[in-house]
C-alpha positions in Angstrom: 29.5 -15.4 -41.6 28.5 -13.0 -38.8 26.5 -14.6 -36.1 23.2 -12.9 -35.2 22.2 -12.9 -31.6 18.6 -13.7 -31.0 16.7 -11.6 -28.5 14.2 -13.4 -26.4 11.0 -11.5 -25.8 10.1 -11.4 -22.1 7.2 -9.0 -22.5 4.7 -11.6 -21.2 6.5 -11.8 -17.8 6.6 -8.0 -17.5 2.9 -7.6 -18.2 2.0 -10.4 -15.7 4.1 -8.6 -13.0 2.4 -5.3 -13.8 -1.1 -6.8 -13.5 -0.3 -8.1 -10.0 0.9 -4.7 -8.8 -2.0 -2.6 -9.9 -3.4 -0.3 -7.3 -7.2 0.1 -7.4 -9.0 3.0 -5.8 -10.5 0.7 -3.3 -7.2 -0.5 -1.9 -5.8 3.0 -1.9 -8.8 4.1 0.3 -8.2 1.2 2.6 -4.5 2.1 3.0 -5.3 5.8 3.6 -7.9 4.9 6.2 -5.6 2.5 8.1 -2.5 4.6 8.1 -4.3 8.0 8.3 -7.2 7.5 10.8 -5.9 4.4 12.5 -3.2 6.2 14.6 -5.5 9.0 15.5 -8.1 6.6 16.8 -5.4 4.7 18.8 -4.0 7.9 20.3 -7.4 9.1 21.3 -8.3 5.8 22.9 -5.0 5.8 24.8 -5.6 9.4 26.1 -9.1 8.5 27.2 -7.9 5.5 29.0 -5.3 7.5 30.9 -7.9 10.2 31.9 -6.4 13.0 29.8 -9.8 14.5 29.0 -11.2 14.4 32.5 -11.5 17.7 34.2 -9.6 18.0 37.5 
């Protein structure tokens, strides 16, 4: 008699993992703001504090 291998279904674990990693538009906007405008704001504050924009 040939033995049949039973395949266990692990689809429930895969769907749970996909639900946790969903990217919503709100989180995408927050990430773009932090990594896009954050460095620009920090650079401008640094330059202002060092007197870069003061006329000689």
